[in-house]
FIZA-566183 format. One record per residue (C-alpha): z, x, y; chain. Coordinates in steps of 0.5 Angstrom, whole numbers. Layout:
BEGIN
rec w=Z&u=X&v=Y&c=A
...
//
This chain:
BEGIN
rec w=-52&u=-34&v=6&c=A
rec w=-53&u=-32&v=-1&c=A
rec w=-48&u=-28&v=-4&c=A
rec w=-50&u=-21&v=-6&c=A
rec w=-43&u=-18&v=-7&c=A
rec w=-37&u=-20&v=-11&c=A
rec w=-31&u=-17&v=-9&c=A
rec w=-26&u=-19&v=-15&c=A
rec w=-19&u=-19&v=-12&c=A
rec w=-17&u=-21&v=-5&c=A
rec w=-12&u=-16&v=-3&c=A
rec w=-10&u=-11&v=1&c=A
rec w=-16&u=-7&v=-1&c=A
rec w=-21&u=-13&v=-3&c=A
rec w=-21&u=-17&v=3&c=A
rec w=-22&u=-11&v=8&c=A
rec w=-28&u=-9&v=4&c=A
rec w=-31&u=-16&v=4&c=A
rec w=-30&u=-16&v=11&c=A
rec w=-34&u=-10&v=12&c=A
rec w=-39&u=-12&v=8&c=A
rec w=-40&u=-19&v=11&c=A
rec w=-40&u=-16&v=18&c=A
rec w=-46&u=-12&v=16&c=A
rec w=-50&u=-18&v=14&c=A
rec w=-48&u=-17&v=6&c=A
rec w=-48&u=-24&v=3&c=A
rec w=-40&u=-24&v=0&c=A
rec w=-37&u=-28&v=-5&c=A
rec w=-29&u=-27&v=-6&c=A
rec w=-26&u=-28&v=-13&c=A
rec w=-19&u=-30&v=-15&c=A
rec w=-17&u=-33&v=-22&c=A
rec w=-12&u=-37&v=-18&c=A
rec w=-15&u=-43&v=-15&c=A
rec w=-10&u=-44&v=-10&c=A
rec w=-11&u=-37&v=-7&c=A
rec w=-18&u=-38&v=-6&c=A
rec w=-17&u=-45&v=-3&c=A
rec w=-12&u=-42&v=2&c=A
rec w=-17&u=-36&v=4&c=A
rec w=-23&u=-41&v=5&c=A
rec w=-18&u=-45&v=10&c=A
rec w=-17&u=-40&v=14&c=A
rec w=-10&u=-37&v=11&c=A
rec w=-9&u=-30&v=10&c=A
rec w=-6&u=-27&v=5&c=A
rec w=0&u=-22&v=7&c=A
rec w=-1&u=-15&v=8&c=A
rec w=-9&u=-16&v=8&c=A
rec w=-12&u=-19&v=15&c=A
rec w=-11&u=-22&v=22&c=A
rec w=-13&u=-29&v=22&c=A
rec w=-18&u=-28&v=27&c=A
rec w=-22&u=-23&v=22&c=A
rec w=-21&u=-28&v=16&c=A
rec w=-24&u=-34&v=21&c=A
rec w=-30&u=-29&v=23&c=A
rec w=-32&u=-27&v=16&c=A
rec w=-32&u=-35&v=14&c=A
rec w=-36&u=-37&v=20&c=A
rec w=-41&u=-31&v=17&c=A
rec w=-41&u=-34&v=11&c=A
rec w=-36&u=-31&v=6&c=A
rec w=-33&u=-36&v=1&c=A
rec w=-27&u=-35&v=-4&c=A
rec w=-27&u=-38&v=-11&c=A
rec w=-24&u=-39&v=-17&c=A
rec w=-31&u=-40&v=-21&c=A
rec w=-32&u=-34&v=-25&c=A
rec w=-40&u=-36&v=-26&c=A
rec w=-42&u=-34&v=-20&c=A
rec w=-41&u=-27&v=-22&c=A
rec w=-47&u=-27&v=-25&c=A
rec w=-51&u=-29&v=-19&c=A
rec w=-50&u=-22&v=-15&c=A
rec w=-52&u=-15&v=-15&c=A
rec w=-46&u=-11&v=-14&c=A
rec w=-38&u=-13&v=-17&c=A
rec w=-33&u=-9&v=-14&c=A
rec w=-26&u=-9&v=-18&c=A
rec w=-20&u=-9&v=-13&c=A
rec w=-15&u=-12&v=-17&c=A
rec w=-8&u=-10&v=-16&c=A
rec w=-5&u=-5&v=-21&c=A
rec w=3&u=-5&v=-19&c=A
rec w=8&u=0&v=-23&c=A
rec w=11&u=-4&v=-28&c=A
rec w=19&u=-2&v=-31&c=A
rec w=17&u=4&v=-34&c=A
rec w=13&u=7&v=-28&c=A
rec w=6&u=6&v=-31&c=A
rec w=1&u=2&v=-28&c=A
rec w=0&u=-5&v=-30&c=A
rec w=-8&u=-5&v=-31&c=A
rec w=-7&u=-13&v=-34&c=A
rec w=-11&u=-15&v=-27&c=A
rec w=-16&u=-10&v=-28&c=A
rec w=-17&u=-13&v=-35&c=A
rec w=-17&u=-20&v=-33&c=A
rec w=-22&u=-19&v=-28&c=A
rec w=-27&u=-14&v=-32&c=A
rec w=-27&u=-20&v=-38&c=A
rec w=-29&u=-25&v=-33&c=A
rec w=-34&u=-21&v=-30&c=A
rec w=-37&u=-18&v=-37&c=A
rec w=-38&u=-26&v=-39&c=A
rec w=-43&u=-26&v=-33&c=A
rec w=-45&u=-19&v=-32&c=A
rec w=-53&u=-18&v=-31&c=A
rec w=-58&u=-12&v=-33&c=A
rec w=-58&u=-8&v=-27&c=A
rec w=-52&u=-10&v=-24&c=A
rec w=-47&u=-4&v=-20&c=A
rec w=-40&u=-5&v=-22&c=A
rec w=-35&u=-1&v=-18&c=A
rec w=-28&u=0&v=-19&c=A
rec w=-23&u=1&v=-13&c=A
rec w=-16&u=0&v=-16&c=A
rec w=-11&u=5&v=-16&c=A
rec w=-11&u=8&v=-23&c=A
rec w=-11&u=14&v=-27&c=A
rec w=-16&u=19&v=-29&c=A
rec w=-20&u=17&v=-35&c=A
rec w=-19&u=9&v=-33&c=A
rec w=-26&u=7&v=-31&c=A
rec w=-30&u=10&v=-37&c=A
rec w=-24&u=10&v=-43&c=A
rec w=-21&u=3&v=-40&c=A
rec w=-26&u=-1&v=-36&c=A
rec w=-33&u=1&v=-39&c=A
rec w=-31&u=-2&v=-46&c=A
rec w=-29&u=-8&v=-43&c=A
rec w=-35&u=-9&v=-39&c=A
rec w=-39&u=-8&v=-45&c=A
rec w=-36&u=-13&v=-50&c=A
rec w=-42&u=-17&v=-49&c=A
rec w=-48&u=-12&v=-51&c=A
rec w=-50&u=-9&v=-44&c=A
rec w=-48&u=-2&v=-44&c=A
rec w=-46&u=2&v=-38&c=A
rec w=-51&u=7&v=-35&c=A
rec w=-57&u=4&v=-39&c=A
rec w=-57&u=-3&v=-37&c=A
rec w=-51&u=-3&v=-32&c=A
rec w=-49&u=2&v=-27&c=A
rec w=-41&u=4&v=-27&c=A
rec w=-37&u=8&v=-22&c=A
rec w=-31&u=9&v=-19&c=A
rec w=-29&u=9&v=-11&c=A
rec w=-22&u=10&v=-10&c=A
rec w=-19&u=5&v=-4&c=A
rec w=-18&u=9&v=3&c=A
rec w=-16&u=4&v=8&c=A
rec w=-9&u=5&v=12&c=A
rec w=-7&u=-2&v=14&c=A
rec w=-6&u=-3&v=21&c=A
rec w=-9&u=3&v=23&c=A
rec w=-13&u=2&v=29&c=A
rec w=-17&u=8&v=29&c=A
rec w=-20&u=9&v=22&c=A
rec w=-23&u=3&v=19&c=A
rec w=-28&u=2&v=12&c=A
rec w=-34&u=4&v=16&c=A
rec w=-32&u=11&v=19&c=A
rec w=-27&u=13&v=13&c=A
rec w=-31&u=18&v=8&c=A
rec w=-33&u=14&v=2&c=A
rec w=-32&u=18&v=-5&c=A
rec w=-36&u=15&v=-11&c=A
rec w=-37&u=18&v=-17&c=A
rec w=-41&u=14&v=-23&c=A
rec w=-41&u=14&v=-31&c=A
rec w=-48&u=18&v=-30&c=A
rec w=-52&u=21&v=-24&c=A
rec w=-56&u=14&v=-23&c=A
rec w=-49&u=10&v=-23&c=A
rec w=-47&u=15&v=-17&c=A
rec w=-53&u=13&v=-13&c=A
rec w=-53&u=6&v=-14&c=A
rec w=-46&u=6&v=-12&c=A
rec w=-47&u=10&v=-6&c=A
rec w=-53&u=6&v=-4&c=A
rec w=-49&u=0&v=-4&c=A
rec w=-43&u=3&v=0&c=A
rec w=-48&u=6&v=5&c=A
rec w=-50&u=-1&v=7&c=A
rec w=-43&u=-1&v=12&c=A
rec w=-40&u=6&v=11&c=A
rec w=-42&u=12&v=15&c=A
rec w=-41&u=18&v=10&c=A
rec w=-42&u=18&v=3&c=A
rec w=-38&u=23&v=-1&c=A
rec w=-41&u=24&v=-8&c=A
rec w=-36&u=26&v=-14&c=A
rec w=-39&u=30&v=-21&c=A
rec w=-36&u=23&v=-24&c=A
rec w=-32&u=18&v=-25&c=A
rec w=-26&u=22&v=-27&c=A
rec w=-26&u=27&v=-21&c=A
rec w=-27&u=21&v=-17&c=A
rec w=-21&u=17&v=-20&c=A
rec w=-16&u=24&v=-19&c=A
rec w=-18&u=24&v=-12&c=A
rec w=-14&u=18&v=-11&c=A
rec w=-9&u=21&v=-15&c=A
rec w=-9&u=27&v=-11&c=A
rec w=-9&u=23&v=-4&c=A
rec w=-3&u=18&v=-6&c=A
rec w=1&u=24&v=-9&c=A
rec w=0&u=29&v=-3&c=A
rec w=3&u=23&v=1&c=A
rec w=9&u=22&v=-3&c=A
rec w=11&u=29&v=-4&c=A
rec w=11&u=31&v=3&c=A
rec w=15&u=25&v=5&c=A
rec w=20&u=26&v=-1&c=A
rec w=20&u=34&v=3&c=A
rec w=21&u=30&v=10&c=A
rec w=27&u=26&v=7&c=A
rec w=30&u=32&v=4&c=A
rec w=30&u=36&v=11&c=A
rec w=33&u=30&v=14&c=A
rec w=39&u=30&v=9&c=A
rec w=40&u=38&v=10&c=A
rec w=39&u=38&v=17&c=A
rec w=44&u=32&v=18&c=A
rec w=49&u=37&v=14&c=A
rec w=48&u=43&v=19&c=A
rec w=48&u=39&v=25&c=A
rec w=41&u=40&v=27&c=A
rec w=36&u=36&v=30&c=A
rec w=30&u=34&v=25&c=A
rec w=27&u=31&v=30&c=A
rec w=26&u=36&v=35&c=A
rec w=25&u=41&v=29&c=A
rec w=18&u=37&v=27&c=A
rec w=17&u=36&v=34&c=A
rec w=16&u=44&v=35&c=A
rec w=13&u=45&v=28&c=A
rec w=7&u=40&v=29&c=A
rec w=5&u=45&v=35&c=A
rec w=3&u=50&v=30&c=A
rec w=-5&u=49&v=30&c=A
rec w=-6&u=51&v=23&c=A
rec w=-3&u=50&v=16&c=A
rec w=2&u=44&v=18&c=A
rec w=1&u=37&v=18&c=A
rec w=8&u=33&v=20&c=A
rec w=11&u=28&v=16&c=A
rec w=17&u=24&v=18&c=A
rec w=23&u=22&v=14&c=A
rec w=25&u=15&v=14&c=A
rec w=29&u=9&v=9&c=A
rec w=25&u=10&v=3&c=A
rec w=17&u=9&v=2&c=A
rec w=14&u=3&v=1&c=A
rec w=7&u=0&v=1&c=A
rec w=2&u=-1&v=-5&c=A
rec w=1&u=6&v=-6&c=A
rec w=6&u=8&v=-12&c=A
rec w=7&u=15&v=-14&c=A
rec w=1&u=16&v=-20&c=A
rec w=4&u=21&v=-26&c=A
rec w=-2&u=21&v=-31&c=A
rec w=3&u=22&v=-36&c=A
rec w=5&u=15&v=-35&c=A
rec w=-3&u=13&v=-37&c=A
rec w=-4&u=9&v=-44&c=A
rec w=-8&u=13&v=-49&c=A
rec w=-15&u=12&v=-48&c=A
rec w=-20&u=12&v=-54&c=A
rec w=-23&u=18&v=-54&c=A
rec w=-28&u=21&v=-52&c=A
rec w=-27&u=18&v=-45&c=A
rec w=-21&u=21&v=-45&c=A
rec w=-19&u=26&v=-50&c=A
rec w=-13&u=29&v=-48&c=A
rec w=-7&u=28&v=-43&c=A
rec w=-4&u=34&v=-39&c=A
rec w=1&u=38&v=-43&c=A
rec w=6&u=37&v=-38&c=A
rec w=8&u=32&v=-33&c=A
rec w=7&u=33&v=-25&c=A
rec w=14&u=35&v=-24&c=A
rec w=13&u=35&v=-16&c=A
rec w=11&u=28&v=-17&c=A
rec w=17&u=26&v=-21&c=A
rec w=22&u=30&v=-16&c=A
rec w=18&u=26&v=-10&c=A
rec w=20&u=20&v=-13&c=A
rec w=27&u=21&v=-14&c=A
rec w=28&u=24&v=-7&c=A
rec w=25&u=18&v=-4&c=A
rec w=29&u=13&v=-9&c=A
rec w=35&u=16&v=-6&c=A
rec w=34&u=14&v=1&c=A
rec w=36&u=7&v=2&c=A
rec w=43&u=10&v=-2&c=A
rec w=44&u=15&v=4&c=A
rec w=42&u=10&v=9&c=A
rec w=48&u=5&v=7&c=A
rec w=52&u=12&v=7&c=A
rec w=50&u=14&v=14&c=A
rec w=52&u=7&v=16&c=A
rec w=59&u=7&v=13&c=A
rec w=60&u=14&v=16&c=A
rec w=58&u=12&v=22&c=A
rec w=62&u=5&v=23&c=A
rec w=68&u=10&v=20&c=A
rec w=67&u=15&v=25&c=A
rec w=68&u=9&v=30&c=A
rec w=74&u=6&v=27&c=A
rec w=71&u=0&v=23&c=A
rec w=69&u=-1&v=16&c=A
rec w=63&u=-3&v=13&c=A
rec w=67&u=-9&v=9&c=A
rec w=66&u=-15&v=14&c=A
rec w=62&u=-11&v=19&c=A
rec w=57&u=-15&v=22&c=A
rec w=50&u=-11&v=21&c=A
rec w=43&u=-12&v=24&c=A
rec w=37&u=-10&v=21&c=A
rec w=31&u=-9&v=25&c=A
rec w=24&u=-9&v=22&c=A
rec w=24&u=-11&v=14&c=A
rec w=17&u=-10&v=12&c=A
rec w=14&u=-3&v=10&c=A
rec w=10&u=-1&v=15&c=A
rec w=10&u=-2&v=23&c=A
rec w=7&u=-8&v=26&c=A
rec w=4&u=-11&v=20&c=A
rec w=8&u=-17&v=16&c=A
rec w=7&u=-13&v=9&c=A
rec w=14&u=-13&v=5&c=A
rec w=11&u=-9&v=-1&c=A
rec w=16&u=-4&v=-3&c=A
rec w=19&u=-4&v=3&c=A
rec w=26&u=-1&v=2&c=A
rec w=29&u=-6&v=7&c=A
rec w=31&u=-10&v=1&c=A
rec w=35&u=-5&v=-3&c=A
rec w=39&u=-3&v=4&c=A
rec w=40&u=-10&v=5&c=A
rec w=43&u=-12&v=-2&c=A
rec w=47&u=-5&v=-2&c=A
rec w=50&u=-8&v=4&c=A
rec w=52&u=-14&v=2&c=A
rec w=55&u=-11&v=-4&c=A
rec w=59&u=-7&v=0&c=A
rec w=62&u=-13&v=3&c=A
rec w=57&u=-13&v=10&c=A
rec w=56&u=-19&v=14&c=A
rec w=48&u=-19&v=14&c=A
rec w=43&u=-21&v=19&c=A
rec w=36&u=-19&v=21&c=A
rec w=31&u=-19&v=26&c=A
rec w=23&u=-18&v=25&c=A
rec w=17&u=-21&v=29&c=A
rec w=12&u=-21&v=23&c=A
rec w=17&u=-24&v=18&c=A
rec w=20&u=-31&v=19&c=A
rec w=24&u=-32&v=13&c=A
rec w=27&u=-26&v=9&c=A
rec w=32&u=-26&v=3&c=A
rec w=36&u=-21&v=-1&c=A
rec w=37&u=-22&v=-9&c=A
rec w=36&u=-29&v=-8&c=A
rec w=40&u=-30&v=-2&c=A
rec w=38&u=-33&v=5&c=A
rec w=39&u=-27&v=10&c=A
rec w=40&u=-31&v=17&c=A
rec w=34&u=-29&v=22&c=A
rec w=37&u=-27&v=29&c=A
rec w=34&u=-32&v=34&c=A
rec w=36&u=-28&v=40&c=A
rec w=35&u=-20&v=39&c=A
rec w=38&u=-18&v=45&c=A
rec w=45&u=-22&v=43&c=A
rec w=45&u=-21&v=36&c=A
rec w=45&u=-13&v=38&c=A
rec w=50&u=-14&v=42&c=A
rec w=54&u=-18&v=37&c=A
rec w=53&u=-13&v=31&c=A
rec w=58&u=-8&v=29&c=A
rec w=52&u=-4&v=27&c=A
rec w=44&u=-5&v=29&c=A
rec w=40&u=-1&v=23&c=A
rec w=33&u=0&v=25&c=A
rec w=29&u=1&v=19&c=A
rec w=22&u=-1&v=22&c=A
rec w=19&u=1&v=29&c=A
rec w=15&u=-5&v=31&c=A
rec w=12&u=-4&v=38&c=A
rec w=15&u=-10&v=41&c=A
rec w=22&u=-7&v=40&c=A
rec w=24&u=-4&v=47&c=A
rec w=29&u=1&v=43&c=A
rec w=31&u=4&v=49&c=A
rec w=34&u=-3&v=52&c=A
rec w=37&u=-4&v=45&c=A
rec w=40&u=3&v=45&c=A
rec w=44&u=1&v=51&c=A
rec w=46&u=-6&v=48&c=A
rec w=48&u=-5&v=41&c=A
rec w=55&u=-3&v=40&c=A
rec w=52&u=2&v=34&c=A
rec w=45&u=4&v=33&c=A
rec w=43&u=8&v=27&c=A
rec w=35&u=10&v=28&c=A
rec w=32&u=11&v=21&c=A
rec w=25&u=13&v=24&c=A
rec w=26&u=17&v=30&c=A
rec w=24&u=12&v=35&c=A
rec w=30&u=12&v=40&c=A
rec w=30&u=17&v=46&c=A
rec w=34&u=23&v=44&c=A
rec w=42&u=22&v=44&c=A
rec w=41&u=14&v=45&c=A
rec w=43&u=13&v=38&c=A
rec w=45&u=16&v=32&c=A
rec w=38&u=18&v=28&c=A
rec w=37&u=20&v=20&c=A
//
């Protein structure tokens, strides 16, 4: 099948997009600058946190291929940049992978191509940062090619909402750019939502991402508050979510993981005017506070673990601690941003003897030290002084584990009431 679409960046955003387009009969080529990554995908080896192996095999059988050769980018009508933008040490998003993808594309860009950016970025990035890179070889956005932004909205592991039935927001540099992007996504998405422009579409991503972090932070603060008062937070949430309006339930946990980091536009680089003529005059304080609260949770979990052991006459130093679930999300292998690593590191620093169990993670390291994996979950829980549930995978029989474990601290509120200590 000849390629009609190039997806640049084959991670948690790019591969599911390529899968949906391939399933709709679009000829898709995946581009990754690393030949080893492209070779692994073509051999059916799935990058963590993207697709199931069977899904990738079906894509390959339908003609999908990955490549590290940028020359193929000149033979497609649509190119979607899904490069990762992880936060750096200064908490600003690292746009280097977006820049590398844009330079590779610009060298082979043809007139009338539609280019869409899906990576998480700050408002103003598409026109202030990406556009000059794409125009470096003479073509002009809005005149010679279409340029738009569409925020990625996938929820990894969600069985109810896939790319096809999640409304797709698009905003272009011009109305014609918006329509070109809408026509492309309309081939495999049920509903298209048109934003006024690229900055509005980019701000949608900022709003949706920060909404999650702020509300999880409030739930985490409520967890600490309710524990200090002796109130069962999980019962509070159960009751509160019966309200049919004005409330959406968020639940606390040991931290916030996943690829979607909080987005603060004040951490954005100063793009060249007039595409990005100004930055807000003050930071998004709610986002800063949410990040502070959520970053404290791993330390709080360790404090609760030490207190629970102490209540039963045991010290954390020398205690055998079993960690259950080290991925950032249930029933996925993706460990990106998982709080388990910081919790494990703090436990080791305090002298605990650590082991772990996770059906999706065959090997695990903390601060470059390998952590033993429990072969028998039941035996490990019975032998451990403390079992710490960090992620509730479906395969875990928590009622049985609560009986088997000497002590169980549940950070997800997944155990039956009264069966274990809960966050």
